[in-house]
N, C-alpha and C positions, 0 to 999 in steps of 0.2 A: 504494500500500500504506500502510495506517495503522500507526502504531507506538505502543507504550506503554512507559513507564519500568519497568524491572525492579527493583522495590523501591528501595533507596537506593544501588544499585550505580553509577548513572549510565549504565547500558546502556539502549539502546532496542531492543526486539524487536518484530517484526511481530505484529499482532493475530492473524494466521493462523499456525498451527504445522503443519508438514509431518510427518505421522506416517509412519514408515518401517517399520512392522511387517511389511509384506509383501515388502520388498526382500530379494532373495536367497532367499526362501522360495517364494512363488507368483508373484512378479514377477521376471523375469529382469533381468540387468544392463543390457541395452540399454534396456528400458523404464524401469527405475529411474533411470538417468542422464537420460533424456528428461524424466521428471517433475521431478527435481531441477533440471535446467537451466531448465525453465519456471518453477518456483517462484522460483529466484534471479533470473531475468530480470524477474519481476513485482515484485521488491523484497523477497521473503521472506528472513528471516535466522534464523528460529526453527525448529529441526529436532529432533524427538524421535527419539533414537537409542538408547533404552534397550536394553541388551544382554539383558534378560530375555526378550524375545520369542522368541528362538531356543530357549529352554528349555521353552516351553509343551508341545511335543509329546513331551517326555521323561518317561517314567513315574517316573523316579527323582527328579525335581525336587520340592523342598519349599520353602515360604517360609522366609526367614531366621528364626532362633530368636526374634528380637525381634518378629516379626510373628505367631508362633504363639500360640494360646491355651494357657495352662498347663492341666495336668490338674486343677488345683485350682479351675478355673472362672474364671481370670483373663483 
């Protein structure tokens, strides 16, 4: 696995990032764990765990106010 420096933090992260968007949604726990185990065994250490993914299916979800365009055209 190849790694890159994460800005000036001194941390090194794998060039590959494991996206976990489907974990717990369309991928069950058993398969999710198997994928993560394989990723970590291969040397991966960069995992996308954004909590927004579980909100996509909810009709009431709206982007944060800071990301919405203002009605004044902003």
